[in-house]
C-alpha positions as CSV (number, residue, x, y, z in Angstrom):
1,M,-2.9,-63.0,45.3
2,G,0.9,-63.2,45.4
3,M,3.0,-60.5,47.0
4,G,4.4,-59.5,43.6
5,R,0.9,-58.9,42.2
6,R,-0.2,-57.0,45.3
7,F,2.9,-54.8,45.0
8,C,2.3,-54.1,41.3
9,L,-1.4,-53.3,42.0
10,L,-0.5,-51.0,44.9
11,S,2.2,-49.2,42.8
12,L,-0.4,-48.7,40.0
13,I,-2.9,-47.2,42.4
14,V,-0.3,-44.8,43.9
15,L,0.8,-43.8,40.3
16,L,-2.8,-43.1,39.3
17,V,-3.3,-41.0,42.5
18,V,-0.1,-39.0,41.8
19,F,-1.1,-38.4,38.2
20,G,-4.6,-37.3,39.3
21,L,-3.1,-34.8,41.8
22,F,-0.7,-33.5,39.2
23,S,-3.5,-33.0,36.7
24,A,-5.5,-31.1,39.3
25,V,-2.6,-28.9,40.1
26,S,-1.9,-28.3,36.4
27,A,-5.5,-27.4,35.8
28,E,-5.3,-24.6,38.4
29,I,-5.6,-21.2,36.8
30,A,-3.0,-18.7,38.1
31,V,-4.4,-15.3,39.1
32,G,-1.7,-12.6,39.1
33,V,-3.7,-9.6,40.6
34,K,-5.1,-8.8,44.0
35,S,-7.5,-6.3,45.5
36,G,-6.1,-2.8,45.3
37,D,-4.1,-3.2,42.1
38,W,-4.7,-0.6,39.4
39,I,-3.5,0.2,36.0
40,E,-4.0,3.3,33.8
41,Y,-3.9,3.5,30.0
42,R,-3.4,6.1,27.3
43,V,-5.7,5.6,24.3
44,T,-5.2,7.1,20.8
45,Y,-7.2,6.5,17.7
46,T,-7.4,7.4,14.0
47,G,-10.5,7.7,11.9
48,S,-14.0,8.0,13.5
49,P,-14.6,5.5,16.3
50,T,-18.2,4.7,17.1
51,K,-19.7,6.3,20.2
52,G,-18.3,4.6,23.3
53,H,-15.1,3.6,21.6
54,D,-13.7,7.1,21.4
55,V,-11.9,6.8,24.8
56,V,-8.7,8.8,25.4
57,W,-7.8,7.5,28.9
58,A,-8.8,4.6,31.1
59,R,-8.1,3.1,34.5
60,M,-8.8,-0.4,35.7
61,E,-8.9,-1.1,39.4
62,I,-9.1,-4.6,41.0
63,V,-11.9,-4.4,43.5
64,D,-12.0,-8.0,44.7
65,V,-10.5,-11.4,43.8
66,Q,-12.2,-14.7,44.7
67,E,-10.3,-17.7,43.2
68,A,-10.6,-17.2,39.4
69,T,-13.3,-14.5,39.7
70,I,-12.1,-10.9,39.5
71,L,-14.3,-7.9,40.2
72,V,-12.9,-4.8,38.4
73,K,-13.9,-1.1,38.2
74,I,-13.2,0.5,34.8
75,T,-13.1,4.3,34.5
76,S,-13.0,5.8,31.0
77,M,-12.6,9.4,29.8
78,F,-13.8,10.7,26.5
79,P,-12.6,13.7,24.4
80,D,-15.1,16.1,25.9
81,G,-13.9,15.2,29.5
82,T,-16.9,13.0,30.2
83,I,-16.1,10.3,32.8
84,E,-17.8,6.9,32.6
85,E,-17.5,4.1,35.3
86,L,-18.3,0.5,34.8
87,N,-18.2,-2.4,37.3
88,A,-17.5,-5.8,35.6
89,T,-16.9,-9.3,36.8
90,L,-14.2,-11.4,35.0
91,N,-13.8,-15.1,35.4
92,L,-10.6,-16.7,34.1
93,K,-12.0,-20.2,34.4
94,T,-15.2,-19.7,32.4
95,G,-13.6,-17.3,29.9
96,Q,-15.6,-14.2,30.8
97,L,-12.8,-11.8,30.0
98,I,-14.8,-9.0,28.2
99,D,-11.9,-7.5,26.1
100,D,-9.3,-9.7,27.5
101,F,-8.4,-7.2,30.2
102,I,-6.9,-9.9,32.3
103,I,-5.8,-13.4,31.4
104,P,-4.2,-16.2,33.5
105,A,-0.8,-15.3,34.9
106,N,2.5,-17.0,34.0
107,L,1.6,-18.3,30.6
108,N,4.2,-18.9,27.9
109,A,4.5,-19.0,24.2
110,G,2.4,-21.8,22.8
111,D,0.0,-21.9,25.8
112,T,-3.7,-21.2,25.4
113,F,-6.4,-19.7,27.5
114,F,-10.2,-19.7,26.9
115,D,-12.2,-16.7,25.9
116,Q,-16.0,-17.3,25.7
117,N,-16.2,-14.9,22.8
118,L,-13.0,-15.9,20.9
119,G,-12.6,-19.5,21.9
120,N,-9.1,-20.8,22.7
121,V,-6.5,-18.1,22.2
122,T,-2.9,-19.1,21.7
123,I,0.1,-17.1,22.9
124,D,2.2,-16.4,19.9
125,R,5.4,-15.3,21.5
126,A,7.0,-13.8,24.7
127,E,9.6,-11.1,24.8
128,E,11.0,-8.3,27.0
129,R,9.7,-4.8,26.5
130,L,9.7,-1.6,28.5
131,Y,6.2,-0.7,30.0
132,A,5.4,1.9,32.6
133,G,9.1,2.4,33.3
134,D,10.1,-1.2,33.8
135,L,11.4,-4.0,31.6
136,R,8.7,-6.6,31.6
137,T,8.3,-10.0,30.0
138,V,5.1,-9.7,27.9
139,L,3.0,-12.1,25.9
140,F,1.6,-11.4,22.4
141,A,-1.4,-12.8,20.6
142,C,-3.2,-11.8,17.4
143,V,-6.9,-12.6,16.8
144,G,-8.3,-11.3,13.6
145,Q,-7.5,-7.6,13.3
146,N,-6.7,-7.2,17.0
147,M,-3.3,-7.4,18.6
148,Y,-3.0,-8.1,22.3
149,V,-0.1,-7.7,24.7
150,W,-0.2,-8.9,28.4
151,D,2.2,-8.7,31.3
152,Q,3.3,-12.3,31.9
153,A,3.6,-12.2,35.7
154,T,0.2,-10.6,36.3
155,G,-1.8,-11.4,33.2
156,V,-2.9,-7.8,32.8
157,S,-3.2,-6.1,29.4
158,V,-0.4,-3.6,28.8
159,E,-1.0,-2.8,25.1
160,G,-3.5,-3.5,22.4
161,T,-4.4,-2.5,18.8
162,S,-7.8,-2.8,17.2
163,L,-8.3,-2.2,13.5
164,T,-11.6,-1.7,11.7
165,P,-12.4,-0.3,8.2
166,Q,-13.5,3.0,9.9
167,Y,-10.9,3.5,12.6
168,S,-8.0,2.1,14.6
169,I,-7.5,2.2,18.4
170,H,-4.2,1.9,20.2
171,T,-4.1,1.4,24.0
172,I,-0.9,1.3,26.1
173,V,-0.3,1.3,29.8
174,D,0.7,4.6,31.3
175,R,1.0,4.0,35.0
176,T,0.4,1.2,37.5
177,N,1.1,0.0,41.0
178,L,1.7,-3.6,39.9
179,W,5.4,-2.8,39.5
180,Q,7.8,0.0,40.1
181,P,9.8,1.9,37.5
182,S,13.2,0.4,37.3
183,S,16.3,2.5,38.1
184,G,18.5,-0.1,36.5
185,G,19.1,2.1,33.5
186,A,20.2,5.1,35.5
187,E,22.4,2.9,37.7
188,N,24.0,1.3,34.6
189,S,24.6,4.8,33.1
190,F,26.3,5.9,36.3
191,V,28.6,2.9,36.3
192,V,29.5,3.6,32.7
193,Y,30.3,7.2,33.4
194,L,32.3,6.2,36.5
195,V,34.4,3.7,34.5
196,A,34.9,6.3,31.7
197,A,36.1,8.9,34.3
198,A,38.5,6.3,35.8
199,V,39.9,5.5,32.4
200,L,40.4,9.2,31.6
201,V,42.1,9.8,35.0
202,A,44.4,6.8,34.5
203,T,45.3,7.9,31.0
204,A,46.1,11.4,32.1
205,A,48.3,10.0,34.9
206,V,50.2,7.8,32.4
207,V,50.7,10.8,30.0
208,V,51.9,13.0,32.9
209,A,54.3,10.3,34.1
210,V,55.8,9.8,30.6
211,W,56.1,13.5,30.1
212,Y,57.9,13.9,33.5
213,R,60.3,11.1,32.7
214,R,61.2,12.6,29.4
215,K,61.7,16.0,31.0
216,N,64.0,14.6,33.6
217,R,66.1,12.9,30.9
218,L,66.4,16.1,28.9
219,I,67.6,18.0,32.0
220,K,70.2,15.3,32.8
């Protein structure tokens, strides 16, 4: 075999290996949560939810994370004050997501993830919205009568609406340790007020200077 053919063959092998590695990396599922993370939700509903769906508050805690497997503890409160705790195992690779509490992190509009109950779910759009005091990039998807919203960076559910002929349920994040409330709004307001005050002072100084000059001219 000539040197030219050997070089081409070697190049082809290297190319295949590189593409194989790239495919393996691309197939990796990003997990955006870790042990100790938690998120709390406010839940409101209309109509008459079936027993077990009449939740008014919920908290999800991340107990353990092993690759794509996530162990969570879900605490729910009902209108009469009853507390119910549930331990569940999610698997982002096999699509064991229960009610899509957590999906792969860092998805974008047009990306899909697998839910063993719903099949492939496509992200409809991404936009910035304020959740739990911080401006977050969130992902939207609609499946049937259900609307889902997830935090892009963590993959955690931040809002959801479920509609049935008998009732509707709306869930939205209330507090979390996944991110801190942003003080950017307050800082921006302070800057605006500071600039406004400076403008007022400068305007007053100009008015006084003009008045003083005119006064001096009249005296002369």
